[in-house]
Z-matrix of the N, CA and C atoms (Angstrom, degrees):
N
C 1 1.500
C 2 1.469 1 109.60
N 3 1.395 2 115.10 1 146.72
C 4 1.393 3 121.79 2 176.58
C 5 1.511 4 113.76 3 -59.09
N 6 1.264 5 119.66 4 142.15
C 7 1.477 6 121.51 5 174.36
C 8 1.543 7 109.01 6 -95.55
N 9 1.360 8 115.71 7 161.35
C 10 1.462 9 115.72 8 -178.23
C 11 1.500 10 115.18 9 -55.39
N 12 1.310 11 117.59 10 -36.17
C 13 1.457 12 121.04 11 -178.52
C 14 1.550 13 111.38 12 -63.40
N 15 1.321 14 117.19 13 -24.97
C 16 1.452 15 119.79 14 178.95
C 17 1.534 16 114.30 15 -71.51
N 18 1.348 17 115.90 16 -17.04
C 19 1.458 18 120.27 17 -176.93
C 20 1.556 19 111.72 18 -110.18
N 21 1.319 20 119.00 19 -0.22
C 22 1.432 21 120.53 20 -166.71
C 23 1.553 22 113.41 21 -108.81
N 24 1.340 23 116.06 22 141.65
C 25 1.479 24 119.38 23 171.97
C 26 1.525 25 111.36 24 -73.39
N 27 1.343 26 118.28 25 -9.78
C 28 1.503 27 120.71 26 177.93
C 29 1.515 28 109.91 27 -132.13
N 30 1.352 29 116.81 28 68.14
C 31 1.432 30 120.53 29 -170.71
C 32 1.489 31 115.61 30 -61.22
N 33 1.339 32 116.52 31 -32.01
C 34 1.512 33 118.89 32 -177.99
C 35 1.526 34 111.67 33 -70.92
N 36 1.330 35 116.55 34 -15.00
C 37 1.477 36 120.69 35 -174.88
C 38 1.553 37 112.41 36 -99.95
N 39 1.300 38 115.76 37 2.41
C 40 1.459 39 118.73 38 -173.60
C 41 1.543 40 111.54 39 -85.78
N 42 1.346 41 112.97 40 149.98
C 43 1.462 42 118.52 41 172.67
C 44 1.518 43 111.04 42 -74.95
N 45 1.323 44 117.63 43 148.46
C 46 1.479 45 118.01 44 176.16
C 47 1.501 46 112.67 45 -65.76
N 48 1.296 47 116.10 46 157.24
C 49 1.502 48 118.09 47 -175.12
C 50 1.545 49 111.52 48 -59.58
N 51 1.311 50 117.98 49 -34.20
C 52 1.438 51 117.97 50 179.38
C 53 1.532 52 110.69 51 -109.79
N 54 1.329 53 116.43 52 47.26
C 55 1.455 54 124.35 53 179.31
C 56 1.515 55 109.04 54 -49.77
N 57 1.389 56 119.41 55 126.28
C 58 1.457 57 120.20 56 -173.28
C 59 1.583 58 113.10 57 -102.66
N 60 1.319 59 117.77 58 7.06
C 61 1.469 60 120.94 59 -166.47
C 62 1.504 61 116.48 60 -66.56
N 63 1.340 62 118.72 61 -34.30
C 64 1.433 63 120.20 62 -176.16
C 65 1.507 64 109.26 63 -117.18
N 66 1.346 65 118.20 64 101.70
C 67 1.464 66 123.13 65 -173.18
C 68 1.529 67 113.81 66 -55.38
N 69 1.293 68 117.45 67 -39.64
C 70 1.475 69 116.92 68 -179.02
C 71 1.488 70 112.98 69 -65.71
N 72 1.411 71 115.59 70 -39.11
C 73 1.451 72 121.77 71 178.90
C 74 1.541 73 111.24 72 -69.85
N 75 1.315 74 114.99 73 -33.09
C 76 1.497 75 121.14 74 178.79
C 77 1.517 76 107.05 75 -65.79
N 78 1.346 77 118.50 76 -45.71
C 79 1.422 78 122.71 77 -177.99
C 80 1.554 79 109.71 78 -61.54
N 81 1.335 80 114.77 79 -43.39
C 82 1.430 81 119.38 80 -177.99
C 83 1.603 82 110.85 81 -68.30
N 84 1.322 83 113.76 82 -36.27
C 85 1.457 84 117.38 83 175.66
C 86 1.474 85 112.13 84 -64.23
N 87 1.335 86 120.08 85 -38.08
C 88 1.445 87 122.13 86 179.13
C 89 1.523 88 109.75 87 -67.97
N 90 1.335 89 116.11 88 -36.62
C 91 1.470 90 118.10 89 178.69
C 92 1.480 91 109.26 90 -62.20
N 93 1.332 92 117.98 91 -42.71
C 94 1.414 93 122.09 92 -175.51
C 95 1.542 94 111.83 93 -69.69
N 96 1.414 95 115.13 94 -34.86
C 97 1.428 96 118.68 95 179.42
C 98 1.546 97 109.03 96 -67.55
N 99 1.339 98 117.02 97 -35.40
C 100 1.445 99 120.64 98 177.75
C 101 1.499 100 112.77 99 -67.76
N 102 1.348 101 116.93 100 -39.03
C 103 1.437 102 123.93 101 -177.68
C 104 1.510 103 113.10 102 -79.20
N 105 1.385 104 114.19 103 -39.96
C 106 1.473 105 120.10 104 -176.40
C 107 1.495 106 108.33 105 -131.77
N 108 1.288 107 118.62 106 76.66
C 109 1.483 108 124.39 107 -175.51
C 110 1.487 109 113.16 108 -64.15
N 111 1.355 110 119.15 109 -23.09
C 112 1.457 111 122.84 110 -178.06
C 113 1.540 112 112.02 111 -85.20
N 114 1.304 113 117.94 112 -7.29
C 115 1.480 114 121.39 113 -179.79
C 116 1.518 115 111.74 114 -79.41
N 117 1.349 116 116.20 115 171.12
C 118 1.486 117 119.09 116 178.15
C 119 1.526 118 109.99 117 -69.20
N 120 1.371 119 119.40 118 -53.14
C 121 1.459 120 122.32 119 172.80
C 122 1.517 121 112.54 120 52.27
N 123 1.264 122 118.27 121 55.95
C 124 1.449 123 123.43 122 -179.38
C 125 1.535 124 109.35 123 -163.60
N 126 1.331 125 119.08 124 169.91
C 127 1.470 126 118.90 125 173.48
C 128 1.486 127 111.75 126 -51.88
N 129 1.280 128 117.98 127 132.76
C 130 1.420 129 121.32 128 -175.18
C 131 1.554 130 109.86 129 -91.77
N 132 1.309 131 116.83 130 123.53
C 133 1.491 132 122.15 131 -175.46
C 134 1.529 133 109.64 132 -71.17
N 135 1.335 134 114.54 133 162.64
C 136 1.411 135 123.50 134 170.49
C 137 1.524 136 111.38 135 -61.47
N 138 1.284 137 118.53 136 156.50
C 139 1.461 138 121.33 137 176.40
C 140 1.481 139 110.29 138 -138.95
N 141 1.322 140 118.02 139 131.15
C 142 1.442 141 120.70 140 176.41
C 143 1.546 142 115.88 141 145.63
N 144 1.224 143 113.94 142 -155.21
C 145 1.504 144 125.79 143 -173.02
C 146 1.525 145 108.61 144 -89.70
N 147 1.315 146 118.93 145 121.19
C 148 1.453 147 119.60 146 176.35
C 149 1.507 148 114.43 147 -63.44
N 150 1.371 149 117.15 148 -17.02
C 151 1.430 150 123.48 149 178.43
C 152 1.515 151 110.73 150 -103.28
N 153 1.282 152 118.32 151 24.03
C 154 1.454 153 122.25 152 -174.52
C 155 1.501 154 112.82 153 -62.13
N 156 1.321 155 116.32 154 145.15
C 157 1.481 156 122.46 155 172.10
C 158 1.532 157 108.35 156 -100.98
N 159 1.344 158 116.79 157 -22.22
C 160 1.467 159 124.02 158 -178.95
C 161 1.518 160 111.83 159 -112.12
N 162 1.314 161 117.03 160 125.07
C 163 1.477 162 121.69 161 173.56
C 164 1.480 163 109.21 162 -110.98
N 165 1.333 164 116.48 163 119.58
C 166 1.449 165 123.06 164 174.49
C 167 1.509 166 109.87 165 -94.02
N 168 1.344 167 114.60 166 120.24
C 169 1.484 168 117.81 167 -172.85
C 170 1.500 169 109.79 168 -109.40
N 171 1.269 170 116.01 169 117.66
C 172 1.474 171 125.40 170 176.86
C 173 1.539 172 111.43 171 -96.37
N 174 1.314 173 113.30 172 178.08
C 175 1.467 174 120.19 173 -179.11
C 176 1.552 175 112.16 174 -81.39
N 177 1.295 176 113.62 175 -68.93
C 178 1.466 177 121.09 176 -173.45
C 179 1.566 178 108.13 177 -162.71
N 180 1.316 179 117.79 178 161.03
C 181 1.452 180 116.12 179 175.80
C 182 1.503 181 113.87 180 -59.26
N 183 1.377 182 115.04 181 147.33
C 184 1.463 183 119.15 182 170.82
C 185 1.556 184 108.27 183 -89.05
N 186 1.292 185 114.05 184 150.87
C 187 1.497 186 119.65 185 -175.51
C 188 1.497 187 110.58 186 -56.54
N 189 1.358 188 117.13 187 -52.59
C 190 1.433 189 121.56 188 -174.20
C 191 1.555 190 112.27 189 -93.59
N 192 1.341 191 113.81 190 2.06
C 193 1.461 192 117.64 191 177.61
C 194 1.513 193 108.32 192 -105.41
N 195 1.349 194 115.86 193 -108.89
C 196 1.457 195 120.02 194 -173.95
C 197 1.539 196 115.17 195 -59.35
N 198 1.318 197 117.88 196 -34.25
C 199 1.487 198 119.73 197 177.40
C 200 1.524 199 110.29 198 -63.46
N 201 1.318 200 115.73 199 -31.51
C 202 1.472 201 118.40 200 175.53
C 203 1.489 202 114.11 201 -79.57
N 204 1.344 203 115.95 202 -44.02
C 205 1.487 204 121.12 203 -170.84
C 206 1.484 205 113.87 204 -91.27
N 207 1.335 206 117.00 205 -30.80
C 208 1.463 207 119.63 206 -176.92
C 209 1.593 208 113.44 207 91.67
N 210 1.293 209 114.94 208 3.30
C 211 1.508 210 117.87 209 176.91
C 212 1.518 211 110.10 210 -126.07
N 213 1.295 212 120.29 211 134.56
C 214 1.469 213 120.90 212 -177.11
C 215 1.543 214 114.03 213 -53.20
N 216 1.257 215 113.28 214 136.60
C 217 1.484 216 121.11 215 176.44
C 218 1.548 217 113.14 216 54.70
N 219 1.276 218 115.96 217 32.55
C 220 1.470 219 118.39 218 -179.23
C 221 1.507 220 111.35 219 -115.38
N 222 1.339 221 114.82 220 117.84
C 223 1.433 222 119.02 221 176.63
C 224 1.553 223 113.25 222 105.46
N 225 1.306 224 117.72 223 1.24
C 226 1.462 225 119.39 224 175.22
C 227 1.476 226 113.83 225 -127.69
N 228 1.264 227 116.37 226 176.13
C 229 1.514 228 123.60 227 -173.77
C 230 1.504 229 109.88 228 -59.41
N 231 1.306 230 120.12 229 -43.80
C 232 1.404 231 124.28 230 -173.02
C 233 1.616 232 109.85 231 -62.92
N 234 1.292 233 114.19 232 -34.59
C 235 1.432 234 118.22 233 -178.88
C 236 1.540 235 114.69 234 -67.62
N 237 1.299 236 114.93 235 -27.25
C 238 1.473 237 119.17 236 179.81
C 239 1.577 238 108.87 237 -57.97
N 240 1.366 239 115.73 238 -52.89
C 241 1.445 240 117.51 239 -179.03
C 242 1.506 241 113.42 240 -70.10
N 243 1.344 242 117.33 241 -38.05
C 244 1.465 243 120.17 242 -177.41
C 245 1.508 244 109.05 243 -63.76
N 246 1.303 245 119.61 244 -50.44
C 247 1.463 246 120.28 245 -175.03
C 248 1.542 247 111.74 246 -73.09
N 249 1.334 248 116.52 247 -31.77
C 250 1.468 249 117.54 248 173.82
C 251 1.534 250 113.31 249 -62.68
N 252 1.369 251 115.27 250 -35.01
C 253 1.412 252 121.82 251 179.94
C 254 1.543 253 109.74 252 -72.90
N 255 1.306 254 116.98 253 -42.12
C 256 1.456 255 122.10 254 179.10
C 257 1.535 256 110.37 255 -59.93
N 258 1.350 257 115.12 256 -43.76
C 259 1.494 258 120.03 257 178.56
C 260 1.532 259 108.67 258 -66.91
N 261 1.286 260 120.14 259 -41.14
C 262 1.485 261 121.87 260 -178.35
C 263 1.481 262 111.29 261 -61.14
N 264 1.331 263 117.80 262 -37.56
C 265 1.438 264 121.65 263 -174.50
C 266 1.554 265 113.58 264 -93.83
N 267 1.326 266 115.61 265 8.23
C 268 1.525 267 120.01 266 177.49
C 269 1.479 268 110.92 267 74.87
N 270 1.316 269 118.86 268 20.65
C 271 1.490 270 120.69 269 176.99
C 272 1.520 271 114.18 270 -96.29
N 273 1.343 272 114.35 271 4.46
C 274 1.461 273 121.53 272 177.34
C 275 1.532 274 106.57 273 -150.24
N 276 1.309 275 114.38 274 157.54
C 277 1.507 276 119.69 275 174.48
C 278 1.510 277 109.35 276 -138.74
N 279 1.273 278 113.85 277 148.97
C 280 1.486 279 121.55 278 -174.50
C 281 1.503 280 113.16 279 105.91
N 282 1.286 281 121.19 280 -153.92
C 283 1.423 282 124.54 281 179.39
C 284 1.487 283 109.79 282 -130.71
N 285 1.365 284 115.05 283 133.62
C 286 1.485 285 120.46 284 178.83
C 287 1.531 286 108.06 285 -82.94
N 288 1.309 287 117.82 286 118.91
C 289 1.464 288 120.53 287 178.33
C 290 1.574 289 111.05 288 -125.12
N 291 1.307 290 112.43 289 25.97
C 292 1.532 291 120.45 290 173.98
C 293 1.526 292 109.60 291 57.99
N 294 1.303 293 116.91 292 33.35
C 295 1.499 294 121.65 293 -177.19
C 296 1.501 295 107.76 294 -145.37
N 297 1.321 296 119.23 295 127.82
C 298 1.428 297 120.96 296 -177.66
C 299 1.573 298 112.26 297 -62.42
N 300 1.292 299 116.71 298 -15.74
C 301 1.460 300 120.55 299 173.02
C 302 1.516 301 115.46 300 -89.28
N 303 1.323 302 116.22 301 10.77
C 304 1.498 303 118.68 302 -176.81
C 305 1.531 304 114.39 303 -77.27
N 306 1.345 305 117.78 304 -5.38
C 307 1.451 306 121.75 305 174.65
C 308 1.528 307 111.96 306 82.86
N 309 1.255 308 120.78 307 0.94
C 310 1.469 309 122.07 308 177.86
C 311 1.495 310 109.92 309 -61.61
N 312 1.359 311 113.90 310 138.71
C 313 1.489 312 120.31 311 -179.10
C 314 1.534 313 105.79 312 -129.15
N 315 1.306 314 116.33 313 144.81
C 316 1.453 315 122.34 314 170.66
C 317 1.506 316 111.95 315 -94.43
N 318 1.318 317 115.84 316 145.34
C 319 1.466 318 121.97 317 -176.44
C 320 1.562 319 108.87 318 -125.07
N 321 1.319 320 115.02 319 108.33
C 322 1.449 321 119.45 320 179.46
C 323 1.544 322 111.68 321 80.19
N 324 1.280 323 118.74 322 5.45
C 325 1.505 324 122.95 323 -178.05
C 326 1.541 325 110.27 324 -135.70
N 327 1.338 326 110.40 325 153.70
C 328 1.491 327 116.29 326 175.27
C 329 1.526 328 105.17 327 -143.99
N 330 1.341 329 113.76 328 151.61
C 331 1.444 330 119.94 329 -179.49
C 332 1.537 331 108.25 330 -114.09
N 333 1.320 332 115.41 331 128.42
C 334 1.431 333 124.16 332 177.85
C 335 1.517 334 107.00 333 -125.85
N 336 1.378 335 114.84 334 160.54
C 337 1.460 336 119.61 335 172.33
C 338 1.473 337 111.37 336 -122.34
N 339 1.307 338 118.56 337 146.52
C 340 1.462 339 122.70 338 178.51
C 341 1.520 340 110.77 339 -65.53
N 342 1.363 341 113.70 340 -33.94
C 343 1.464 342 120.68 341 175.91
C 344 1.502 343 110.24 342 -126.22
N 345 1.321 344 118.62 343 128.95
C 346 1.487 345 119.70 344 -168.83
C 347 1.495 346 113.87 345 -88.92
N 348 1.375 347 117.72 346 -14.82
C 349 1.457 348 120.74 347 -176.35
C 350 1.571 349 108.23 348 -112.07
N 351 1.303 350 112.84 349 152.05
C 352 1.451 351 121.89 350 178.27
C 353 1.573 352 110.46 351 -64.48
N 354 1.289 353 115.76 352 122.67
C 355 1.522 354 120.18 353 176.60
C 356 1.552 355 109.85 354 -97.06
N 357 1.307 356 116.33 355 143.90
C 358 1.464 357 118.79 356 175.26
C 359 1.574 358 110.91 357 -53.78
N 360 1.273 359 116.05 358 136.93
C 361 1.495 360 124.35 359 178.36
C 362 1.532 361 110.34 360 55.99
N 363 1.322 362 119.01 361 24.82
C 364 1.435 363 125.23 362 178.01
C 365 1.526 364 111.55 363 58.81
N 366 1.334 365 115.97 364 32.63
C 367 1.511 366 119.19 365 -174.43
C 368 1.509 367 108.36 366 -132.56
N 369 1.362 368 117.31 367 94.74
C 370 1.458 369 118.03 368 177.89
C 371 1.548 370 107.88 369 -73.73
N 372 1.296 371 113.65 370 151.59
C 373 1.490 372 120.07 371 177.28
C 374 1.513 373 108.54 372 -84.53
N 375 1.332 374 118.57 373 156.61
C 376 1.473 375 121.74 374 -177.64
C 377 1.556 376 112.61 375 -55.28
N 378 1.353 377 115.37 376 -38.16
C 379 1.428 378 117.78 377 -178.96
C 380 1.551 379 112.22 378 -69.23
N 381 1.323 380 116.23 379 -27.32
C 382 1.478 381 120.10 380 178.77
C 383 1.518 382 107.95 381 -75.96
N 384 1.342 383 117.48 382 -40.27
C 385 1.461 384 118.09 383 177.60
C 386 1.537 385 109.61 384 -61.22
N 387 1.319 386 115.19 385 -42.73
C 388 1.510 387 120.59 386 179.41
C 389 1.493 388 112.04 387 -62.64
N 390 1.318 389 116.95 388 -41.62
C 391 1.406 390 120.65 389 -179.23
C 392 1.525 391 113.58 390 -67.34
N 393 1.310 392 116.96 391 -40.25
C 394 1.508 393 121.83 392 177.69
C 395 1.464 394 114.26 393 -74.91
N 396 1.328 395 117.88 394 -8.98
C 397 1.451 396 122.79 395 178.18
C 398 1.539 397 110.01 396 -52.76
N 399 1.377 398 116.59 397 -37.57
C 400 1.465 399 116.42 398 -175.32
C 401 1.560 400 111.59 399 -60.78
N 402 1.315 401 115.66 400 -32.97
C 403 1.476 402 118.45 401 -178.06
C 404 1.492 403 109.41 402 -79.45
N 405 1.402 404 119.54 403 -41.08
C 406 1.384 405 121.01 404 177.16
C 407 1.556 406 115.24 405 -61.54
N 408 1.315 407 114.09 406 -44.73
C 409 1.432 408 119.22 407 -178.22
C 410 1.574 409 111.00 408 -71.44
N 411 1.309 410 116.15 409 -33.47
C 412 1.418 411 120.82 410 176.70
C 413 1.548 412 110.50 411 -65.21
N 414 1.313 413 117.11 412 -41.18
C 415 1.455 414 123.25 413 175.03
C 416 1.540 415 109.59 414 -57.65
N 417 1.285 416 117.10 415 -46.87
C 418 1.484 417 118.67 416 -178.33
C 419 1.539 418 108.70 417 -65.53
N 420 1.286 419 119.86 418 -38.43
C 421 1.456 420 122.68 419 179.54
C 422 1.532 421 110.00 420 -63.68
N 423 1.308 422 117.48 421 -29.71
C 424 1.457 423 122.27 422 -179.63
C 425 1.519 424 113.01 423 -84.29
N 426 1.374 425 117.49 424 -3.32
C 427 1.416 426 123.86 425 178.52
C 428 1.546 427 109.06 426 -120.18
N 429 1.295 428 116.78 427 71.76
C 430 1.419 429 121.75 428 -173.72
C 431 1.545 430 117.86 429 -65.81
N 432 1.324 431 115.75 430 -16.14
C 433 1.467 432 120.03 431 178.24
C 434 1.526 433 113.28 432 -86.63
N 435 1.334 434 119.72 433 -5.58
C 436 1.474 435 122.76 434 -177.44
C 437 1.553 436 105.33 435 -70.10
N 438 1.332 437 116.24 436 123.76
C 439 1.414 438 121.99 437 176.90
C 440 1.504 439 112.17 438 -119.35
N 441 1.346 440 116.73 439 -17.34
C 442 1.455 441 119.86 440 179.09
C 443 1.522 442 108.17 441 -128.29
N 444 1.303 443 117.07 442 133.54
C 445 1.499 444 121.67 443 176.62
C 446 1.540 445 105.51 444 -117.04
N 447 1.284 446 114.70 445 131.86
C 448 1.462 447 120.73 446 179.21
C 449 1.536 448 107.62 447 -115.51
N 450 1.275 449 115.62 448 106.95
C 451 1.509 450 120.33 449 -175.68
C 452 1.485 451 112.52 450 -91.09
N 453 1.279 452 119.98 451 130.96
C 454 1.416 453 127.47 452 -179.55
C 455 1.504 454 110.33 453 -101.43
N 456 1.364 455 117.00 454 97.83
C 457 1.466 456 120.63 455 -179.98
C 458 1.486 457 111.84 456 96.39
N 459 1.370 458 114.42 457 163.69
C 460 1.414 459 121.06 458 -172.82
C 461 1.495 460 114.92 459 -65.88
N 462 1.323 461 116.88 460 -43.19
C 463 1.475 462 120.08 461 179.40
C 464 1.544 463 111.42 462 -61.51
N 465 1.329 464 116.15 463 -46.24
C 466 1.432 465 117.89 464 174.95
C 467 1.551 466 111.86 465 -60.66
N 468 1.314 467 116.78 466 -41.43
C 469 1.482 468 121.89 467 -179.52
C 470 1.556 469 109.39 468 -55.31
N 471 1.335 470 116.40 469 -49.62
C 472 1.474 471 120.11 470 -178.89
C 473 1.520 472 109.53 471 -64.27
N 474 1.294 473 118.28 472 -46.35
C 475 1.505 474 122.17 473 -179.18
C 476 1.525 475 110.08 474 -58.50
N 477 1.351 476 114.31 475 -44.99
C 478 1.528 477 116.74 476 -177.32
C 479 1.509 478 110.41 477 -70.19
N 480 1.344 479 116.69 478 -39.96
C 481 1.444 480 118.36 479 175.59
C 482 1.540 481 113.74 480 -54.42
N 483 1.337 482 113.51 481 -50.98
C 484 1.413 483 119.15 482 179.66
C 485 1.566 484 113.04 483 -58.54
N 486 1.345 485 112.33 484 -39.28
C 487 1.464 486 118.27 485 -177.09
C 488 1.506 487 113.48 486 -63.36
N 489 1.342 488 117.05 487 -31.63
C 490 1.436 489 122.80 488 -176.90
C 491 1.540 490 113.68 489 -100.27
N 492 1.377 491 112.62 490 4.01
C 493 1.461 492 117.58 491 177.44
C 494 1.469 493 117.43 492 82.71
N 495 1.345 494 115.59 493 23.97
C 496 1.501 495 120.10 494 176.94
C 497 1.517 496 106.47 495 -105.77
N 498 1.348 497 117.17 496 126.35
C 499 1.443 498 120.75 497 175.28
C 500 1.553 499 110.86 498 -60.14
N 501 1.318 500 118.82 499 125.10
C 502 1.481 501 118.07 500 179.58
C 503 1.520 502 112.03 501 -59.76
N 504 1.311 503 117.39 502 -28.80
C 505 1.460 504 118.23 503 177.40
C 506 1.516 505 112.72 504 -69.36
N 507 1.335 506 116.75 505 -19.09
C 508 1.461 507 120.50 506 179.55
C 509 1.534 508 114.15 507 -81.50
N 510 1.307 509 117.73 508 -15.13
C 511 1.476 510 122.51 509 -178.88
C 512 1.517 511 108.43 510 -141.30
N 513 1.373 512 114.32 511 96.41
C 514 1.448 513 120.19 512 -176.97
C 515 1.521 514 111.08 513 -67.39
N 516 1.313 515 114.68 514 142.42
C 517 1.477 516 117.52 515 -179.47
C 518 1.520 517 110.86 516 -70.01
N 519 1.270 518 115.66 517 133.28
C 520 1.508 519 124.49 518 172.49
C 521 1.497 520 107.60 519 -161.36
N 522 1.270 521 117.42 520 163.07
C 523 1.472 522 119.26 521 175.33
C 524 1.518 523 108.32 522 -70.12
N 525 1.322 524 116.03 523 125.09
C 526 1.477 525 120.60 524 -179.30
C 527 1.542 526 111.58 525 88.88
N 528 1.286 527 123.01 526 5.12
C 529 1.439 528 121.93 527 176.89
C 530 1.499 529 109.75 528 -60.89
N 531 1.336 530 114.74 529 149.42
C 532 1.455 531 120.15 530 -176.51
C 533 1.545 532 110.83 531 -146.57
N 534 1.298 533 117.37 532 133.86
C 535 1.450 534 121.21 533 -175.42
C 536 1.581 535 106.33 534 -145.75
N 537 1.317 536 115.69 535 150.44
C 538 1.452 537 118.73 536 179.24
C 539 1.559 538 107.79 537 -118.48
N 540 1.301 539 114.69 538 133.64
C 541 1.449 540 121.98 539 -179.53
C 542 1.578 541 106.65 540 -84.22
N 543 1.357 542 111.52 541 165.99
C 544 1.480 543 118.38 542 -177.90
C 545 1.496 544 111.12 543 -59.33
N 546 1.330 545 117.12 544 -33.14
C 547 1.483 546 120.79 545 -177.06
C 548 1.565 547 111.63 546 -87.18
N 549 1.318 548 116.76 547 8.45
C 550 1.488 549 119.01 548 177.66
C 551 1.448 550 115.91 549 95.30
N 552 1.340 551 120.24 550 -17.29
C 553 1.413 552 121.69 551 -178.99
C 554 1.552 553 109.89 552 -64.61
N 555 1.285 554 117.95 553 145.66
C 556 1.478 555 124.93 554 -176.58
C 557 1.533 556 109.57 555 -110.56
N 558 1.299 557 115.84 556 132.50
C 559 1.416 558 123.31 557 173.16
C 560 1.556 559 109.54 558 -107.29
N 561 1.308 560 113.92 559 119.61
C 562 1.447 561 122.86 560 173.46
C 563 1.558 562 108.10 561 -110.13
N 564 1.314 563 116.22 562 150.64
C 565 1.490 564 118.71 563 -178.33
C 566 1.514 565 109.29 564 -135.36
N 567 1.368 566 114.26 565 146.16
C 568 1.396 567 125.54 566 179.34
C 569 1.457 568 111.59 567 -135.94
N 570 1.355 569 116.46 568 152.01
C 571 1.462 570 117.93 569 166.18
C 572 1.529 571 108.68 570 -57.42
N 573 1.279 572 115.84 571 147.49
C 574 1.490 573 120.11 572 -178.71
C 575 1.610 574 108.01 573 -69.39
N 576 1.308 575 113.48 574 141.52
C 577 1.441 576 118.48 575 179.65
C 578 1.530 577 113.89 576 -81.22
N 579 1.349 578 116.15 577 39.88
C 580 1.446 579 122.40 578 179.86
C 581 1.522 580 112.09 579 -70.07
N 582 1.316 581 112.38 580 162.15
C 583 1.498 582 116.59 581 175.26
C 584 1.546 583 111.35 582 -59.00
N 585 1.278 584 115.81 583 -42.88
C 586 1.477 585 120.62 584 -179.39
C 587 1.520 586 112.79 585 -59.21
N 588 1.368 587 115.71 586 -48.56
C 589 1.475 588 118.60 587 -177.98
C 590 1.500 589 108.44 588 -67.54
N 591 1.324 590 121.69 589 -33.45
C 592 1.457 591 120.23 590 -179.44
C 593 1.566 592 110.52 591 -75.35
N 594 1.321 593 115.43 592 -39.60
C 595 1.426 594 118.90 593 -178.21
C 596 1.551 595 112.03 594 -68.49
N 597 1.258 596 116.45 595 -29.34
C 598 1.518 597 121.77 596 179.81
C 599 1.516 598 110.00 597 -90.13
N 600 1.337 599 117.23 598 -4.11
C 601 1.468 600 123.06 599 -179.32
C 602 1.514 601 111.47 600 65.85
N 603 1.319 602 116.77 601 21.13
C 604 1.462 603 118.00 602 169.65
C 605 1.503 604 108.78 603 -65.43
N 606 1.313 605 115.54 604 -33.54
C 607 1.451 606 120.99 605 176.52
C 608 1.515 607 109.46 606 -133.98
N 609 1.344 608 115.96 607 131.92
C 610 1.462 609 118.81 608 172.58
C 611 1.523 610 110.25 609 -125.05
N 612 1.289 611 118.04 610 173.54
C 613 1.430 612 121.24 611 -173.74
C 614 1.568 613 112.83 612 -58.67
N 615 1.312 614 116.69 613 -39.20
C 616 1.447 615 121.01 614 179.11
C 617 1.536 616 110.41 615 -60.07
N 618 1.309 617 116.46 616 -50.54
C 619 1.438 618 121.97 617 178.56
C 620 1.547 619 112.51 618 -55.72
N 621 1.355 620 114.56 619 -45.02
C 622 1.456 621 121.31 620 179.71
C 623 1.521 622 112.04 621 -63.69
N 624 1.264 623 116.02 622 -42.60
C 625 1.430 624 122.26 623 -178.64
C 626 1.523 625 112.15 624 -66.05
N 627 1.314 626 117.32 625 -33.10
C 628 1.429 627 120.34 626 178.23
C 629 1.534 628 112.75 627 -63.88
N 630 1.315 629 116.72 628 -35.78
C 631 1.439 630 119.01 629 178.19
C 632 1.535 631 110.13 630 -70.26
N 633 1.331 632 117.99 631 -38.60
C 634 1.442 633 119.56 632 173.93
C 635 1.527 634 114.13 633 -65.17
N 636 1.342 635 115.27 634 -37.84
C 637 1.447 636 117.36 635 175.84
C 638 1.486 637 110.34 636 -61.14
N 639 1.335 638 118.74 637 -39.59
C 640 1.517 639 121.93 638 178.55
C 641 1.509 640 107.75 639 -66.95
N 642 1.284 641 122.99 640 -38.81
C 643 1.419 642 123.47 641 175.72
C 644 1.507 643 112.25 642 -56.87
N 645 1.354 644 116.24 643 -45.62
C 646 1.456 645 121.63 644 -179.11
C 647 1.489 646 110.53 645 -65.64
N 648 1.365 647 118.38 646 -30.45
C 649 1.498 648 119.57 647 176.65
C 650 1.529 649 110.08 648 -65.74
N 651 1.340 650 115.60 649 -30.15
C 652 1.438 651 122.05 650 -177.72
C 653 1.545 652 114.00 651 -88.42
N 654 1.358 653 116.86 652 -2.77
C 655 1.425 654 120.36 653 -177.66
C 656 1.515 655 112.74 654 -55.53
N 657 1.324 656 119.41 655 126.93
C 658 1.474 657 119.80 656 -179.80
C 659 1.496 658 114.13 657 -68.09
């Protein structure tokens, strides 16, 4: 089976397939492996362009999405809007077919997650977010051309802010929030493109696209 490093633009920054650091997530991973042995069921690697200027930061793999397929936002409802938007703005090429073998490629963009393993109920605990920070921040260090980070949801917003040296208390999470780090990198934030947010109309395609349009205005 492919290892995470085989799929990643930042292979040296990836967690091992059997990462042991978060006991609760390890237990849940083993449950999923027993129930769905054909799924990925491992830390999900980054996906995208190693020369990316834009880093899209998600929360964690979805059970029937990235945890199943091994590619961020692939195979679940959230990915439909995300990849459609990336394609619309020229940040991806090909066709998204909800399958890591669909040939889709990102151009100038990369997708990272604050937490690399599937958490129960899609809710990582604070200690798990803190533990996985080593992989998230190592990925950013391996992507020196990233100048804009687009965080999807509050947990990703806080993780991304800390990673670029911005105090989370200095930039409150909201849709369209924007902050600049001391090194010039820009943090943008959006409501997460989850099924819940879309179904409740907290986030719609127009709102999502506005944040991407702003990211492109900031492209170096």
